[in-house]
N, C-alpha and C positions, 0 to 999 in steps of 0.2 A: 536748617531750622534754627531760629534765634532762641538762645537760652537765657538771655537777660537783656534788660534795657541798659543802654550805655549813654550817659550824658556827661560830656567833658571828661571822659576817662573813668567815671564812676559807674560801677555796675550795681544794679539792684535786682534781687531775685524776683522772678515771676513764676507762674505755675509750671513752666517748662524747665526751670533750673533744677538740677539734680541735687537735692539736699536730703540727707537722712532725716528720719523723724526727730532724732535728738538735735541735729543741727537746726532744723526748722523751729523747734521749741525754743532753743537758745536764741536764734536770730530774732524771733518775735518778742523776746524779753528785753533785748538790748534797745535802749531808747535812742532816738534821733537827736543828735546835737551834743557837743562836748560838755556843755553846761548841765546836761541831764545824765551824764555818765553814772554807771552803777558799778559797784565793787564786784569782783569775781566771787568773793565769798557770799555775797547776797544771791547771785545767780546760782551758785552751787547749792545753797540751802533750798531755794525754790525747786530746783531740779533733782534734789536729793542725790547729789554727786559730790566728789571732792573738788577742791579748787584746781588741782592739776588737770582734771578732766575738762574743766572749763577752758583752761589755757590751751589744751590740745584741740578742743573743738573749735575755738576761735581761730587758731592757726589753720585748721582744715578749711574753715570758711574763707579765710584770707587767701589760701592757696587756690580757691575757686573764684578768686577775684571779687569777693564780696567785701564791700567797703566798711570795715570795722576798725575804728581807732581805739587807742587806749592811752591813759596817762598813768604815771606811777602812783599818783595819790587818789585820783577820782574814779578810775575804773574804765569800763568799756562803753563805747558809744558808736552809733552809726553816723557816718559823715552826713552832716546837714547840707554842706555846700563844698565847693571846690577849695575854699580857703582852709577849712578844717582838714581836708585831704592833704593839701600841700604842707600844712604845719606838721601833720603826722609823719609824712614822708621825710621832711627835713630832720625831724627828731630821730627817726629810724636810721637815716643815713649817718647821722652823727654817732649814734650808738654802734652801728656797724663799723665805722672807722675806728672808734675807740677800742672795740673788741679785737679788731684786726691788729692794732698795735700791741695789745696784750698777747695775742697769739704769736706774733712775730718774736716778741721778747722771750716767751716760753720756749719757742723752737730754737732759740739761740743760746740756751743754757749749756755751758760746756759739760760734757759727760763726766769729767773729773770732779764736778761739783756734787755729784750724787754720792751718798753714803753707801759704801759697799758692804754687803753682808759677809761677815768673816766666818760664818759657819759652813 
């Protein structure tokens, strides 16, 4: 049974996609197109939740292969086309790479650099 439409790798929920009521409400509020992006704080206010809840729900939608992008300044949007999808993936990969370098640096801190509790 098909659970979503898939055009060029983008998936869009249909009636058979398993979304919770909260996920569906959130999805319906997110506009199509990067130029129409809305802030997480705006979505949180409409849904009467905190912004952390919006972040968590968006991530759950993304884990269901629902095409939702975001920018650091403009907020959340649904992919209008393949170009928006590619741009988001490129930015996400760059962030993943940068965070990986930070993680590696933190893992390489010598133990003797830590302040020992003398009590």
